[in-house]
N, C-alpha and C positions, 0 to 999 in steps of 0.2 A: 502492499501500498505506500502512494506517496504523501508527502507532507505538503502543506500549501506551499504556492507555486513561492519561486523567489527566495525559499529558504536556504536554498543551497543544500540543503542535507535530504539523502534519502533512503527508505528502508530495504531493504531485498523480499520479493515480489516473491512469498514461500506457498501460493496459492497452487492448488493445481490445474490441471493443464482443462478438466472439466470446469471447475469454479470460476476460472478465465472466461469459458466458451458461453458460457450464462450472463454476463457481463453486459447489459444493456450498451449496444454502440447501437448508433440510428442507421447508416447504412446498411451494417450487416445483419441487422436484424430484417430489415426491409424486404435483404432482396432473398433473406431468408424464406420470409413468411411466401414471398411472392412463388419461392420454388414451391413450396405448399402447396400453396393454390393451381399451380399449375401441375401440379400432380394427381390434385381431388379433380381438376376441374376433365382431364385424360380419363382416370376410373372412371368418373360418372358418363361421359363420352360413351367407354365401352359396353358399359351396364347397358346405357338409351340403346345402343346398339344391338344387343344381345337381346334386351326385350320387343326390341321392333321387326326383329330377324322373323319371328313366327308371325308376325304380320304382315309382313312383304309372301312368304310362303304361303301364307291362308289366301291371301289374293289372288298368287298364283293360282290355285285350285279352283279355288271360287268360278275362278275365269274358265279353267278348261271344264269343270262341271260342268259350266255354262253352254260351253261347245258341245260336249259331249248330247246335252238334250235337242239339240235341234241340228245334228248330223244326222244325213239317213245312212240303214244303214247296207253294207257293200256283201255281195256271194262269191267275190273272185276270191279265190287263193292263191292262184301264180302270180306275181305282179310282177316278173323278170322277164324282156325280149318276149312282149306280149302286144300284141293288135288289139285294138279298141272295135267293142263288140257297134259299128255303127255303120251308112250305108254305103261308104266308097273305100274300106277299110281292106285288105286284105286280111283272110282266114289266121294265115300265121305270119312272122316278118320274114324276109329273106333277098338276095343278092339283086339289084333291079339297077342294072349298067347305065337304061337310056334315060336316069331318071334327067329333068330337065330345071339347068341355074339353079334358082336358088335351091332346088330340092337337093342338089347332086351332096352334098354332105351326108344324108345320107343311102345310098346308092348300095354301100356293101352290105347294108340290113334295114329295109325299108317295109314298112306295112302300108305304103303304097306303089300303085303303077304308075309306070314311064308316061298312059296316058291323063291318068288323077296328074300326073307334076304337070304335064303341060298346061291342062284345065287352072290352074291355081294361080298361072301367073298372066290369067284374061282378067279383062276388068269385069265382067260379069261373064261369068265361065257359066256351063252347061251343070255343072255342079250340083247351086246350088242358086244359080239366078243371081243372086246376090250382086251389087253394082257399087262399090266406094266411094264413085263420083256421082253422088244422091245429090251433093251437092254443088255442081262444077267439078272443074280438075282438081285432081290431090295433085301433090307436091311430089316428084318422083321418089326422095328421101323417103319420104312419107309412106308409098306405096311400095317399097324396100321391107317397112316391116312391117305389112301387112299380107305381104307372101311369105316372110318368112314364117309370121305367125301360123300361114296356113301350111306351110312343108312340114311345122314342127306340129301342128294337129293332125296333119295324114297321114304322117310319115314315119312318126318317132313310133318306135318300141321300146322307148323307155318311162313309159308314163302310168305305167302299171300299179305304183303305188299309190295315184289320186284318181282312180276311175273308181267313178260313183253308179247307182246303175240308176237309172231315167227309163220311162214310158213315152216316147215321142215317138212319130211314127219315121222317125229316118234314120236314129240311132236307139239301142237300150244302155248303152255305156254315153259319161264324157267323164272329163278329167275337171278336178276341184282342187282348188284354192296348189296349185302347184309355185313352188317357192318358185320365185325368178328373182334370177343375175338379177342387183340394183342397176347394172350399166344397161344392159340392155331395156331397162323399164325409163331408164333415165334418156338414152338416145333416142329412142320411141315417141317418148313426150316430144323431147327437142326436135325432131323433125318431122314433128305432125301439126307440134300449136299454130301452125299459122295456115295451115288446111283446114278448110271446113264442114261440118256437118251440121246435122237440126238434132240428135238426140244424142243421151248420154250412155244408153245401154243398146248396144246392136243386136244384143238376142233376140226379142223381140218387140214388138208395136210398130211395126212399117206397115204402109198403104203397098197391100201387092195386089192389087185392080188389075195393074198394068201388066202381072207375070213375073215384076224384080219390083224389087224395095224402093219404096220412094218414102218420101215424108211425108207425116200425118198429116191429118187438116190440121189448122192450126200451131202450129210449128214454124219457125223461120228460121234458116240457117246463119251460124256463128261460128267462129273461130273456132277451135278445137280446145284450145287453153280458154274460149267460156264455159265451155262444159266441162272440161277436163284441169280444173285449174292449180293440179299436182300430180307427179309422174305415177302415184300409186290411185289417183282417183282413173286415171285412164288403163292402166296396167289390169287393176281390180273392177275393175265400173264395166269398160265396154263390151268384153263378154260376160256379165252377170258370172264374176267370179273364177275363171276359170285357171286364173292366176291371183297368185300375194304377191305383193310387194318386199323385199328384202333388205336390209343391209349387206347381205352376202355378196361380197365378189366374185367375178369370173378366178376357176383355180379353185376355190376354195372345197366343193365338195360337197357342198351344203346349198348348194342352186341350179334351177336348169336355164342352162344356155337357150336363147329362141334358136341361136347359129350359130355355127361354130364350124373352124376351117380342120376338113376329113383327114387333109395332111397330117394332122399333130392327132389325131384320132377320136373319140365321140366323149365328150369330154359326161358324157349325161347318163352315162355309161354306171359312171362312178356314183354318184347322186340317186340313183334307182337303187342300186345296189347296198347303200346307208339306211335311207329310208326302210326297202323292202326287211334288210336284217334286223330292222329296230318292231316292225310290225311281226315278223315272223317268230321272233324272242318272247312275244308276248308281252310287250311292255304295256298295249294297249290295243283295243279292238280294233278289230277288222273296217270295222263302220268307222271310228272315226279318228283314226291313229296318223293320217296323212295329216290332217288339217292343227292334232293336238301335236305332235312332234314339230310341227313348224311355229304353232304358236309357242310350244315348251322352249323350243332353242334361240326364239328373240324377246321370250319375254325374260328373262333375268338381266338381258343388257339392261333393264328401266329398274325392276325389281329388286333385283340382290346385290344392286351397286354395293 
């Protein structure tokens, strides 16, 4: 302990280390208090995160349960290398050396014939009498995406995990919520945003009185962007949820490419195997598996951070 200042006399400090540590020194005390508060705050944050996790998981499970309640059952059990049961599809996939233009990537193993592939490139083909140019000329870059979509629909043998039973005159199956690669959807929207249409769903609701699709009475033509304000709105809405917009990129093994370079192989084979394996392993019911798996793979990005 020190005597009064200026006395010139000092005594030896015989206190223990712990006694000196407990002495009140403003700067040191504030630092210690701040450190203790910081540790307490970190502990509280961890505790809150632990408590929040069950709620996040519950939200995910509730979402998936809701999807289950609205999905339709499917009877098919063969998921790989299969053709859809529809008007212009082959019974089984196989080589087609004469496929046309945008359909060429599927020539080694296709569900479409050469004749069908040629018709798919016509503006108003004999297959469905459907015209893309119901609101005037469609930009070539935009039309290219629709042709590629047609080729995927008619030619691909890699969409089995997403087949759903339907009761329509021209098909007994459709595909539903196929996880489309992000780049395919973004490019489709970007190239079509300035072309014109009169409907946000092309699946039904047309005026067929002339033998081909025309805009319904009371509708007006406007840009794609006005009917489809986002890429997701276009990819998911135009064909009544054939596709599901995803954040997966080409090459991820988790999304279907609408078109690909055949010289590099068919990337959709790997994607179909991934989803089919999950279904076959019994991780989810056949009726809801494709949509549930897509949802389960995407939702954790937001719910489980």
